[in-house]
All heavy atoms as an XYZ file, in Angstrom:
830
protein
N     -12.245    -13.901    -12.149
C     -10.896    -14.313    -12.387
C     -10.177    -14.465    -11.077
O     -10.235    -13.519    -10.271
C     -10.139    -13.204    -13.237
C      -8.580    -13.485    -13.370
S      -7.691    -12.185    -14.066
C      -8.451    -12.117    -15.689
N      -9.661    -15.620    -10.818
C      -8.954    -15.902     -9.560
C      -7.553    -15.360     -9.651
O      -6.811    -15.723    -10.568
C      -9.037    -17.424     -9.309
C      -8.232    -17.871     -8.043
C      -8.840    -17.350     -6.748
C      -8.160    -19.393     -8.064
N      -7.184    -14.602     -8.580
C      -5.769    -14.190     -8.503
C      -5.115    -14.899     -7.343
O      -5.563    -14.716     -6.155
C      -5.747    -12.676     -8.329
C      -6.346    -11.930     -9.522
C      -4.280    -12.169     -8.153
C      -6.598    -10.437     -9.175
N      -4.159    -15.689     -7.588
C      -3.390    -16.466     -6.554
C      -2.131    -15.801     -6.284
O      -1.131    -16.074     -6.903
C      -3.268    -17.899     -6.995
C      -4.586    -18.621     -7.249
C      -4.438    -20.036     -7.661
O      -4.223    -20.989     -6.726
O      -4.427    -20.331     -8.902
N      -2.192    -14.903     -5.226
C      -0.973    -14.105     -4.947
C       0.213    -14.904     -4.542
O       1.347    -14.631     -4.882
C      -1.323    -13.149     -3.812
C      -2.164    -11.920     -4.316
C      -3.497    -11.868     -3.993
C      -1.658    -10.918     -5.040
C      -4.214    -10.811     -4.406
C      -2.327     -9.830     -5.486
C      -3.655     -9.778     -5.131
N      -0.004    -16.029     -3.848
C       1.165    -16.859     -3.438
C       1.874    -17.533     -4.626
O       3.008    -17.983     -4.450
C       0.653    -17.965     -2.449
C       0.108    -17.371     -1.245
C       0.882    -16.204     -0.525
O       2.115    -16.412     -0.438
O       0.288    -15.176     -0.212
N       1.252    -17.579     -5.867
C       1.864    -18.064     -7.047
C       2.589    -16.940     -7.798
O       3.251    -17.216     -8.814
C       0.900    -18.743     -7.892
C       0.350    -20.090     -7.223
C      -0.560    -20.799     -8.239
C      -1.028    -22.089     -7.465
N      -1.964    -22.831     -8.404
N       2.517    -15.673     -7.388
C       3.134    -14.610     -8.074
C       4.460    -14.309     -7.329
O       4.495    -14.289     -6.147
C       2.267    -13.328     -7.991
C       0.931    -13.570     -8.780
C       2.956    -12.129     -8.538
C      -0.153    -12.443     -8.608
N       5.564    -14.091     -8.103
C       6.818    -13.860     -7.488
C       6.723    -12.575     -6.688
O       6.157    -11.564     -6.955
C       7.893    -13.598     -8.595
C       8.270    -14.862     -9.321
O       8.044    -15.942     -8.724
O       8.752    -14.733    -10.427
N       7.416    -12.656     -5.459
C       7.361    -11.511     -4.535
C       8.619    -10.584     -4.918
O       9.644    -11.041     -5.232
C       7.609    -11.968     -3.100
C       7.772    -10.872     -2.097
C       7.748    -11.291     -0.665
O       6.738    -11.512     -0.072
N       8.922    -11.413     -0.007
N       8.231     -9.329     -4.908
C       9.297     -8.229     -5.087
C       9.520     -7.664     -3.719
O       8.547     -7.453     -2.965
C       8.697     -7.218     -5.997
C       8.262     -7.595     -7.339
C       7.582     -6.527     -8.125
O       8.062     -5.371     -8.184
N       6.442     -6.762     -8.645
N      10.775     -7.282     -3.517
C      11.144     -6.612     -2.244
C      11.789     -5.284     -2.748
O      12.716     -5.137     -3.402
C      12.189     -7.374     -1.471
C      12.580     -6.570     -0.258
C      11.595     -8.684     -1.059
N      11.027     -4.179     -2.381
C      11.445     -2.788     -2.805
C      11.990     -2.101     -1.535
O      11.351     -1.941     -0.616
C      10.300     -2.061     -3.408
C       9.553     -2.771     -4.549
C       8.371     -1.988     -4.991
C      10.522     -2.971     -5.735
N      13.193     -1.699     -1.561
C      13.855     -0.878     -0.510
C      13.592      0.568     -0.632
O      13.631      1.168     -1.748
C      15.358     -1.100     -0.557
C      15.738     -2.502     -0.082
O      15.364     -3.022      0.891
N      16.466     -3.221     -0.980
N      13.143      1.238      0.394
C      12.970      2.637      0.537
C      12.068      3.080     -0.594
O      12.213      4.074     -1.291
C      14.212      3.426      0.501
C      15.033      3.007      1.785
C      16.385      3.686      1.732
O      16.952      4.027      0.720
N      17.023      3.804      2.916
N      10.947      2.329     -0.833
C       9.972      2.656     -1.889
C       9.376      4.033     -1.836
O       8.904      4.450     -0.751
C       8.883      1.689     -1.966
C       7.978      1.733     -3.078
C       8.420      1.453     -4.393
C       6.609      2.029     -2.912
C       7.539      1.545     -5.495
C       5.742      2.106     -4.027
C       6.198      1.842     -5.231
N       9.502      4.783     -2.846
C       8.986      6.256     -2.938
C       9.635      7.097     -1.897
O       9.020      8.033     -1.415
C       7.491      6.245     -2.817
C       6.750      5.443     -3.882
C       6.336      6.209     -5.033
C       5.438      5.424     -6.003
N       5.363      5.936     -7.285
N      10.832      6.749     -1.368
C      11.530      7.513     -0.393
C      11.130      7.133      1.086
O      11.560      7.803      2.004
N      10.426      5.990      1.130
C      10.081      5.418      2.549
C      11.259      4.774      3.226
O      12.454      4.964      2.818
N      11.024      4.047      4.290
C      12.000      3.352      5.053
C      11.778      1.836      4.960
O      10.659      1.401      4.887
C      11.988      3.880      6.448
O      10.701      3.536      7.037
C      12.297      5.331      6.611
N      12.887      1.163      5.099
C      12.755     -0.367      5.188
C      12.353     -0.968      3.846
O      12.452     -0.271      2.754
N      11.768     -2.205      3.926
C      11.448     -2.942      2.723
C       9.882     -2.990      2.553
O       9.188     -3.133      3.652
C      11.883     -4.359      2.913
C      13.381     -4.497      2.900
C      13.914     -5.930      2.938
O      13.113     -6.821      3.484
O      15.054     -6.185      2.696
N       9.377     -2.829      1.394
C       8.005     -2.975      0.946
C       7.986     -4.240      0.184
O       8.616     -4.373     -0.856
C       7.553     -1.784      0.176
C       6.236     -1.967     -0.569
C       5.165     -2.656      0.023
C       6.079     -1.402     -1.737
C       3.946     -2.797     -0.670
C       4.841     -1.512     -2.380
C       3.776     -2.184     -1.860
N       7.357     -5.284      0.701
C       7.259     -6.596     -0.003
C       5.827     -6.666     -0.698
O       4.872     -6.339     -0.014
C       7.455     -7.754      1.009
S       8.985     -7.780      1.855
N       5.899     -7.057     -1.986
C       4.612     -7.132     -2.603
C       4.554     -8.262     -3.690
O       5.639     -8.593     -4.211
C       4.215     -5.784     -3.208
C       4.797     -5.433     -4.570
C       3.925     -4.637     -5.382
C       6.145     -4.720     -4.287
N       3.434     -8.622     -3.987
C       3.029     -9.564     -5.138
C       1.976     -8.803     -5.845
O       0.927     -8.431     -5.318
C       2.540    -10.904     -4.616
C       3.575    -11.687     -3.774
C       3.011    -12.940     -3.193
N       3.885    -13.493     -2.187
C       4.827    -14.337     -2.477
N       4.950    -14.816     -3.660
N       5.529    -14.822     -1.420
N       2.167     -8.576     -7.132
C       1.373     -7.689     -7.974
C       0.786     -8.438     -9.165
O       1.479     -9.091     -9.825
C       2.043     -6.466     -8.392
N      -0.523     -8.324     -9.360
C      -1.232     -8.777    -10.521
C      -1.418     -7.505    -11.454
O      -2.138     -6.560    -11.050
C      -2.566     -9.441    -10.165
C      -3.350     -9.712    -11.369
C      -3.060    -10.850    -12.180
C      -4.406     -8.875    -11.764
C      -3.950    -11.178    -13.247
C      -5.174     -9.224    -12.901
C      -4.974    -10.345    -13.612
N      -0.818     -7.491    -12.592
C      -0.900     -6.328    -13.477
C      -1.921     -6.715    -14.659
O      -1.736     -7.685    -15.320
C       0.513     -5.970    -14.045
C       1.314     -5.337    -12.980
O       0.813     -4.331    -12.371
O       2.413     -5.780    -12.753
N      -2.773     -5.724    -14.918
C      -3.723     -5.874    -15.955
C      -3.777     -4.517    -16.614
O      -3.556     -3.452    -15.909
C      -5.127     -6.304    -15.465
C      -6.156     -6.448    -16.445
N      -6.928     -5.408    -16.880
C      -6.506     -7.574    -17.184
C      -7.684     -5.896    -17.908
N      -7.512     -7.140    -18.004
N      -3.956     -4.381    -17.947
C      -4.042     -3.012    -18.574
C      -4.976     -2.080    -17.854
O      -4.719     -0.830    -17.775
C      -4.436     -3.267    -19.938
C      -4.088     -4.716    -20.246
C      -4.220     -5.444    -18.975
N      -6.013     -2.566    -17.219
C      -7.001     -1.646    -16.545
C      -6.762     -1.444    -15.084
O      -7.304     -0.463    -14.446
C      -8.398     -2.142    -16.774
N      -5.912     -2.275    -14.432
C      -5.860     -2.272    -12.976
C      -4.591     -2.934    -12.454
O      -4.288     -4.001    -12.985
C      -7.044     -2.888    -12.323
S      -7.425     -2.579    -10.663
N      -4.064     -2.494    -11.456
C      -2.959     -3.224    -10.683
C      -3.438     -3.491     -9.332
O      -3.927     -2.663     -8.588
C      -1.623     -2.327    -10.529
C      -0.525     -3.104     -9.965
C       0.743     -2.330    -10.139
N       1.857     -3.216    -10.160
C       3.076     -3.088     -9.571
N       3.272     -1.874     -9.016
N       3.941     -3.972     -9.675
N      -3.370     -4.861     -9.045
C      -3.886     -5.338     -7.765
C      -2.713     -5.912     -7.007
O      -2.020     -6.837     -7.575
C      -5.024     -6.397     -7.985
C      -6.174     -5.773     -8.769
C      -5.531     -6.911     -6.577
C      -7.226     -6.868     -9.292
N      -2.483     -5.536     -5.782
C      -1.336     -5.885     -5.014
C      -1.606     -6.449     -3.662
O      -2.598     -5.959     -3.005
C      -0.404     -4.741     -4.841
C       0.155     -4.110     -6.180
S       0.828     -2.493     -5.964
C      -0.674     -1.544     -5.955
N      -0.896     -7.394     -3.192
C      -0.849     -7.814     -1.713
C       0.440     -7.372     -1.283
O       1.495     -7.866     -1.738
C      -1.160     -9.276     -1.629
C      -1.220     -9.690     -0.172
C      -1.615    -11.155     -0.049
C      -1.706    -11.525      1.495
N      -1.841    -12.984      1.613
N       0.526     -6.538     -0.274
C       1.842     -6.011      0.228
C       1.933     -6.289      1.735
O       0.976     -6.492      2.402
N       3.138     -5.998      2.199
C       3.402     -5.939      3.605
C       4.555     -5.044      3.936
O       5.397     -4.759      3.138
C       3.770     -7.425      4.062
O       4.975     -7.839      3.599
N       4.480     -4.542      5.163
C       5.517     -3.620      5.708
C       5.840     -4.192      7.088
O       4.918     -4.422      7.895
C       5.013     -2.236      5.853
C       4.721     -1.491      4.548
C       4.046     -0.164      4.798
C       6.044     -1.205      3.765
N       7.096     -4.368      7.440
C       7.540     -4.794      8.720
C       7.402     -3.520      9.755
O       7.326     -2.452      9.196
C       8.972     -5.246      8.713
C       9.215     -6.584      8.007
C       8.541     -7.808      8.649
O       8.296     -7.774      9.868
O       8.181     -8.722      7.902
N       7.435     -3.815     11.017
C       7.370     -2.641     11.962
C       8.411     -1.649     11.596
O       9.592     -1.948     11.335
C       7.573     -3.225     13.281
C       7.003     -4.634     13.180
C       7.412     -5.053     11.663
N       8.019     -0.313     11.524
C       9.002      0.791     11.252
C       9.175      1.045      9.725
O       9.723      2.074      9.455
N       8.756      0.200      8.914
C       8.817      0.374      7.449
C       7.714      1.285      6.904
O       6.649      1.401      7.478
C       8.839     -0.987      6.665
N       7.964      1.948      5.779
C       6.960      2.777      5.172
C       7.094      2.941      3.674
O       8.177      2.587      3.142
C       7.038      4.191      5.827
O       8.313      4.871      5.413
N       6.059      3.373      3.069
C       6.012      3.751      1.642
C       6.078      5.324      1.708
O       5.212      5.892      2.383
C       4.874      3.192      0.947
C       4.804      1.684      0.895
C       4.702      3.822     -0.499
C       3.592      1.065      0.385
N       6.943      5.892      1.043
C       7.074      7.394      1.144
C       5.989      8.136      0.486
O       5.119      7.555     -0.262
N       5.873      9.418      0.847
C       4.848     10.336      0.389
C       4.916     10.370     -1.148
O       6.027     10.616     -1.700
C       4.993     11.717      0.983
C       3.875     12.664      0.656
S       2.244     12.252      1.209
C       2.399     12.761      2.907
N       3.774     10.212     -1.865
C       3.736     10.364     -3.288
C       2.312     10.822     -3.755
O       1.365     10.565     -2.987
C       4.060      9.002     -3.971
C       3.259      7.867     -3.604
N       3.278      7.246     -2.406
C       2.178      7.312     -4.225
C       2.402      6.267     -2.428
N       1.704      6.280     -3.502
N       2.240     11.434     -4.832
C       1.054     11.986     -5.331
C       0.537     11.116     -6.431
O       1.245     10.706     -7.375
C       1.177     13.407     -5.837
O       1.656     14.259     -4.755
C      -0.132     14.059     -6.415
N      -0.732     10.814     -6.510
C      -1.432     10.055     -7.506
C      -1.875     10.985     -8.586
O      -3.021     11.562     -8.556
C      -2.516      9.186     -7.019
C      -2.080      7.950     -6.296
N      -1.869      6.751     -6.922
C      -1.593      7.743     -5.071
C      -1.430      5.943     -6.124
N      -1.242      6.436     -5.005
N      -0.989     11.335     -9.506
C      -1.247     12.276    -10.548
C      -2.341     11.864    -11.653
O      -3.112     12.661    -12.004
C       0.055     12.647    -11.288
C       1.178     13.210    -10.467
C       0.917     14.714    -10.110
O       0.040     15.281    -10.597
O       1.628     15.106     -9.060
N      -2.256     10.576    -12.010
C      -3.074     10.122    -13.129
C      -4.034      8.908    -12.695
O      -4.704      8.345    -13.565
C      -2.282      9.657    -14.268
O      -1.361      8.600    -13.854
C      -1.450     10.860    -14.891
N      -4.004      8.537    -11.407
C      -4.801      7.426    -10.983
C      -5.115      7.617     -9.447
O      -4.870      8.673     -8.891
C      -4.073      6.118    -11.228
C      -2.691      6.047    -10.559
O      -2.457      6.716     -9.564
N      -1.866      5.235    -11.165
N      -5.853      6.640     -8.917
C      -6.225      6.732     -7.457
C      -5.689      5.408     -6.863
O      -5.094      4.560     -7.516
C      -7.681      6.792     -7.333
O      -8.357      5.731     -7.920
N      -5.854      5.261     -5.568
C      -5.427      4.002     -4.882
C      -6.387      3.670     -3.726
O      -6.780      4.603     -2.969
C      -4.003      4.066     -4.403
C      -3.472      2.827     -3.795
C      -2.020      2.740     -3.474
O      -1.409      3.896     -3.401
O      -1.475      1.668     -3.334
N      -6.752      2.392     -3.658
C      -7.482      1.953     -2.490
C      -6.592      0.912     -1.718
O      -5.968      0.078     -2.310
C      -8.801      1.203     -2.882
C      -9.443      0.577     -1.749
C      -9.732      2.110     -3.639
N      -6.511      1.132     -0.358
C      -5.654      0.233      0.445
C      -6.607     -0.367      1.523
O      -7.190      0.375      2.265
C      -4.533      0.991      1.109
C      -3.602      1.592     -0.030
C      -3.695      0.039      2.030
C      -2.492      2.501      0.610
N      -6.600     -1.690      1.605
C      -7.430     -2.325      2.653
C      -6.434     -3.142      3.569
O      -5.696     -3.964      3.082
C      -8.430     -3.283      1.999
C      -9.317     -3.955      2.993
C     -10.443     -3.331      3.534
C      -8.982     -5.306      3.429
C     -11.229     -4.005      4.502
C      -9.732     -5.937      4.367
C     -10.911     -5.277      4.919
O     -11.734     -5.878      5.815
N      -6.483     -2.746      4.836
C      -5.536     -3.445      5.797
C      -6.044     -4.851      6.227
O      -7.219     -4.988      6.742
C      -5.325     -2.544      7.080
C      -4.903     -1.125      6.654
C      -4.388     -3.253      8.065
C      -3.622     -1.015      5.854
N      -5.217     -5.840      6.048
C      -5.590     -7.187      6.374
C      -5.169     -7.551      7.812
O      -5.937     -8.189      8.516
C      -5.070     -8.192      5.433
C      -5.454     -8.070      4.003
C      -4.462     -8.926      3.094
C      -6.860     -8.568      3.889
N      -3.994     -7.115      8.211
C      -3.463     -7.365      9.601
C      -2.568     -6.302      9.931
O      -1.929     -5.616      9.084
C      -2.838     -8.749      9.655
O      -1.715     -8.809      8.891
N      -2.302     -6.134     11.221
C      -1.352     -5.120     11.677
C      -1.976     -3.765     11.821
O      -3.234     -3.607     11.780
N      -1.126     -2.805     12.057
C      -1.750     -1.433     12.272
C      -0.577     -0.348     11.753
O       0.511     -0.719     11.740
C      -2.005     -1.153     13.774
O      -0.911     -1.351     14.555
N      -1.146      0.747     11.567
C      -0.197      1.856     11.142
C      -0.926      3.107     10.942
O      -2.051      3.338     11.453
N      -0.424      3.975     10.010
C      -1.082      5.231      9.701
C      -0.769      5.570      8.274
O       0.235      5.164      7.757
C      -0.731      6.267     10.683
C       0.657      6.807     10.593
C       0.892      7.899     11.650
C       2.403      8.353     11.610
N       2.625      9.444     12.539
N      -1.640      6.423      7.841
C      -1.452      7.080      6.519
C      -1.323      8.563      6.671
O      -2.082      9.124      7.409
C      -2.705      6.745      5.588
C      -2.671      7.684      4.348
C      -2.724      5.392      5.149
N      -0.304      9.145      6.141
C      -0.232     10.614      6.005
C      -0.971     10.837      4.687
O      -0.564     10.299      3.655
C       1.197     11.046      5.981
C       2.124     10.759      7.173
C       3.570     11.279      6.966
C       1.507     11.272      8.429
N      -1.914     11.717      4.771
C      -2.811     12.001      3.648
C      -2.938     13.571      3.505
O      -3.448     14.177      4.310
C      -4.162     11.336      3.839
C      -5.210     11.648      2.791
C      -5.010     11.128      1.577
C      -6.286     12.426      3.133
C      -5.984     11.406      0.590
C      -7.193     12.675      2.105
C      -7.062     12.150      0.893
O      -7.993     12.369     -0.131
N      -2.461     14.058      2.281
C      -2.328     15.475      2.166
C      -1.698     16.100      3.286
O      -0.528     15.850      3.627
C      -3.680     16.036      1.779
C      -4.199     15.598      0.408
O      -3.286     15.324     -0.445
O      -5.355     15.573      0.115
N      -2.433     16.900      4.084
C      -1.888     17.583      5.320
C      -2.312     16.894      6.615
O      -2.062     17.368      7.686
C      -2.317     19.051      5.290
C      -1.642     19.847      4.111
O      -0.526     19.441      3.781
O      -2.189     20.730      3.704
N      -3.000     15.776      6.569
C      -3.420     15.054      7.797
C      -2.965     13.688      7.897
O      -2.063     13.301      7.170
N      -3.543     12.974      8.879
C      -3.179     11.569      8.978
C      -4.426     10.784      9.503
O      -5.331     11.311     10.000
C      -2.012     11.418     10.045
C      -2.280     11.777     11.416
C      -1.107     11.511     12.416
O      -0.045     10.992     11.993
N      -1.256     11.866     13.609
N      -4.353      9.404      9.097
C      -5.394      8.552      9.444
C      -4.828      7.264     10.158
O      -3.777      6.762      9.582
C      -6.150      8.185      8.185
C      -6.772      9.318      7.412
C      -7.249      8.909      6.087
O      -6.951      7.788      5.570
O      -7.887      9.801      5.406
N      -5.371      6.894     11.245
C      -4.809      5.684     11.856
C      -5.572      4.453     11.201
O      -6.730      4.561     10.954
C      -5.175      5.714     13.371
C      -4.404      6.895     14.072
S      -2.665      7.046     13.729
C      -2.030      5.599     14.494
N      -4.782      3.294     11.011
C      -5.319      2.200     10.304
C      -5.110      0.910     11.127
O      -4.056      0.886     11.936
C      -4.661      2.040      8.971
C      -4.718      3.205      7.951
C      -3.876      2.895      6.776
C      -6.187      3.443      7.524
N      -6.013      0.002     11.028
C      -5.803     -1.374     11.661
C      -6.591     -2.314     10.752
O      -7.290     -1.963      9.754
C      -6.393     -1.288     13.089
O      -7.843     -1.007     13.093
N      -6.526     -3.612     11.106
C      -7.170     -4.569     10.276
C      -8.566     -4.247     10.146
O      -9.318     -3.839     11.007
C      -7.067     -6.056     10.917
N      -9.052     -4.265      8.759
C     -10.451     -3.948      8.421
C     -10.564     -2.516      8.033
O     -11.690     -2.158      7.439
N      -9.537     -1.587      8.160
C      -9.568     -0.214      7.673
C      -9.420     -0.191      6.252
O      -8.559     -1.000      5.621
C      -8.556      0.541      8.379
O      -8.676      0.632      9.788
N     -10.039      0.794      5.611
C      -9.853      0.943      4.173
C      -9.544      2.476      3.891
O     -10.216      3.365      4.333
C     -11.151      0.577      3.451
S     -10.929      0.683      1.620
N      -8.405      2.733      3.191
C      -8.032      4.081      2.897
C      -8.148      4.281      1.363
O      -7.731      3.400      0.582
C      -6.537      4.269      3.288
C      -5.952      5.511      2.653
N      -6.180      6.846      3.178
C      -5.058      5.689      1.643
C      -5.559      7.613      2.394
N      -4.782      7.074      1.508
N      -8.690      5.471      0.998
C      -8.799      5.799     -0.433
C      -8.078      7.137     -0.706
O      -8.264      8.110     -0.026
C     -10.342      6.000     -0.754
C     -10.489      6.466     -2.189
C     -10.031      5.776     -3.301
C     -11.095      7.666     -2.433
C     -10.266      6.200     -4.554
C     -11.362      8.108     -3.680
C     -10.877      7.342     -4.829
O     -11.117      7.820     -6.050
N      -7.178      7.032     -1.697
C      -6.486      8.266     -2.103
C      -6.907      8.554     -3.510
O      -6.532      7.938     -4.515
C      -4.959      7.932     -2.012
S      -3.947      9.465     -2.526
N      -7.743      9.679     -3.737
C      -8.194     10.021     -4.974
C      -7.074     10.603     -5.862
O      -6.119     11.066     -5.383
C      -9.271     10.990     -4.769
C      -9.317     11.277     -3.298
C      -8.316     10.469     -2.629
N      -7.347     10.619     -7.173
C      -6.422     11.191     -8.091
C      -6.111     12.614     -7.735
O      -7.096     13.412     -7.339
C      -6.986     11.166     -9.594
C      -6.055     11.685    -10.607
S      -6.611     11.406    -12.290
C      -8.371     11.691    -12.304
N      -4.930     13.081     -7.784
C      -4.470     14.464     -7.414
C      -4.173     14.598     -6.000
O      -3.743     15.795     -5.609
N      -4.172     13.585     -5.173
C      -3.894     13.727     -3.803
C      -2.647     12.912     -3.420
O      -2.180     11.994     -4.231
C      -5.082     13.174     -2.932
C      -6.258     14.161     -3.060
N      -6.508     15.163     -2.115
C      -7.241     14.184     -3.952
C      -7.571     15.798     -2.431
N      -8.035     15.254     -3.539
N      -2.109     13.153     -2.295
C      -0.822     12.546     -1.890
C      -1.049     11.727     -0.628
O      -1.865     12.084      0.204
C       0.289     13.647     -1.611
N      -0.260     10.658     -0.469
C      -0.334      9.854      0.735
C       0.989      9.107      0.974
O       1.839      8.954      0.046
C      -1.573      8.957      0.757
C      -1.478      7.800     -0.327
N      -2.327      6.750     -0.199
C      -0.792      7.593     -1.402
C      -2.108      5.891     -1.121
N      -1.182      6.382     -1.895
N       1.093      8.554      2.192
C       2.166      7.722      2.604
C       1.728      6.765      3.587
O       0.898      6.955      4.397
C       3.335      8.559      3.256
O       4.370      7.770      3.866
N       2.100      5.488      3.519
C       1.733      4.421      4.348
C       2.789      4.004      5.227
O       3.942      3.713      4.840
C       1.235      3.174      3.562
C       0.700      2.020      4.308
C      -0.458      2.262      5.173
C       0.426      0.826      3.363
N       2.608      3.908      6.635
C       3.610      3.549      7.552
C       3.087      2.528      8.545
O       1.950      2.583      8.973
C       3.934      4.814      8.489
C       4.384      5.956      7.640
S       4.539      7.425      8.956
C       4.779      8.682      7.671
N       3.971      1.497      8.821
C       3.698      0.556      9.801
C       4.221      1.084     11.147
O       5.395      1.037     11.397
C       4.369     -0.810      9.521
C       3.979     -1.851     10.609
O       3.458     -1.555     11.655
N       4.253     -3.147     10.230
N       3.343      1.557     12.007
C       3.718      2.030     13.329
C       3.472      1.066     14.407
O       3.645      1.382     15.579
C       2.935      3.461     13.606
O       1.510      3.116     13.585
C       3.295      4.463     12.602
N       2.971     -0.148     14.051
C       2.672     -1.200     15.106
C       3.866     -2.027     15.374
O       4.931     -1.814     14.922
N       3.583     -3.102     16.102
C       4.710     -4.107     16.486
C       4.713     -5.371     15.773
O       5.493     -6.190     15.974
C       4.478     -4.278     18.028
O       3.193     -4.840     18.315
N       3.748     -5.460     14.777
C       3.812     -6.691     13.958
C       3.635     -6.337     12.537
O       3.376     -5.111     12.156
C       2.535     -7.590     14.322
C       1.185     -6.946     14.085
C       0.001     -7.774     14.502
O      -0.090     -8.068     15.713
O      -0.720     -8.225     13.714
N       3.930     -7.224     11.651
C       3.919     -6.932     10.212
C       2.477     -6.534      9.784
O       1.436     -6.992     10.286
C       4.287     -8.221      9.432
C       4.128     -8.057      7.936
C       4.751     -9.123      7.078
C       4.588    -10.522      7.465
N       5.148    -11.528      6.508
N       2.425     -5.495      8.954
C       1.138     -4.993      8.416
C       1.058     -5.566      7.032
O       1.912     -5.462      6.201
C       1.083     -3.534      8.416
C      -0.243     -2.982      7.746
S      -0.483     -1.206      7.708
C       1.214     -0.497      7.780
N      -0.103     -6.353      6.699
C      -0.358     -6.751      5.422
C      -1.657     -6.054      4.862
O      -2.486     -5.746      5.620
C      -0.584     -8.329      5.347
O      -1.676     -8.570      6.216
C       0.760     -8.981      5.888
N      -1.606     -5.918      3.502
C      -2.779     -5.153      2.895
C      -2.908     -5.517      1.449
O      -1.976     -6.027      0.838
C      -2.535     -3.626      3.043
C      -1.186     -3.187      2.527
C      -1.044     -2.755      1.263
C      -0.046     -3.187      3.368
C       0.177     -2.407      0.749
C       1.181     -2.774      2.932
C       1.244     -2.383      1.617
N      -4.191     -5.264      1.036
C      -4.423     -5.227     -0.438
C      -4.471     -3.819     -0.946
O      -4.848     -2.920     -0.208
C      -5.757     -5.843     -0.739
C      -5.825     -7.311     -0.705
C      -6.618     -7.984      0.132
C      -5.064     -8.179     -1.606
C      -6.632     -9.352      0.235
C      -5.016     -9.473     -1.559
C      -5.926    -10.186     -0.647
N      -3.942     -3.576     -2.115
C      -4.047     -2.279     -2.737
C      -4.467     -2.427     -4.174
O      -3.991     -3.358     -4.895
C      -2.644     -1.532     -2.631
N      -5.326     -1.568     -4.587
C      -5.818     -1.545     -5.976
C      -5.547     -0.129     -6.623
O      -5.933      0.818     -5.996
C      -7.381     -1.853     -6.064
C      -7.856     -1.827     -7.489
C      -7.659     -3.204     -5.409
N      -4.881     -0.115     -7.838
C      -4.605      1.090     -8.482
C      -5.116      1.022     -9.947
O      -4.578      0.255    -10.629
C      -3.028      1.403     -8.522
C      -2.774      2.658     -9.231
C      -2.552      1.511     -7.088
N      -6.268      1.696    -10.192
C      -6.732      1.606    -11.544
C      -5.744      2.284    -12.524
O      -5.057      3.245    -12.117
C      -8.028      2.486    -11.508
C      -8.342      2.605    -10.096
C      -7.084      2.457     -9.337
N      -5.625      1.718    -13.678
C      -4.713      2.275    -14.681
C      -5.448      3.066    -15.671
O      -6.090      2.467    -16.579
C      -3.926      1.183    -15.370
C      -3.102      0.273    -14.387
C      -2.091      1.004    -13.594
O      -1.325      1.858    -14.145
N      -2.005      0.722    -12.319
N      -5.495      4.458    -15.544
C      -6.337      5.240    -16.408
C      -5.620      5.514    -17.689
O      -4.476      5.497    -17.871
C      -6.574      6.563    -15.697
S      -7.428      6.351    -14.058
């Protein structure tokens, strides 16, 4: 199945999950999975949240930043892939000087 993100309406979420700035995304929703293409401008973030009933995979397409993950952190750049398993917490931050774009997949359990 082809997913054409550019044909999906963009959502702009302010201070998503308690983060800073705007989280822009285009999301394909299916009963089994949510697939998103998102972006964060420099300094923007998605706040810390726990995946109680699902997991999340984030693949960085461009830009750089970091993930706060449980009690640690991971540096990310284009080509990096972060996995947050069910029951764990994470936050995504653009700490670079250019827009960070990424794909994210959240299975719907």
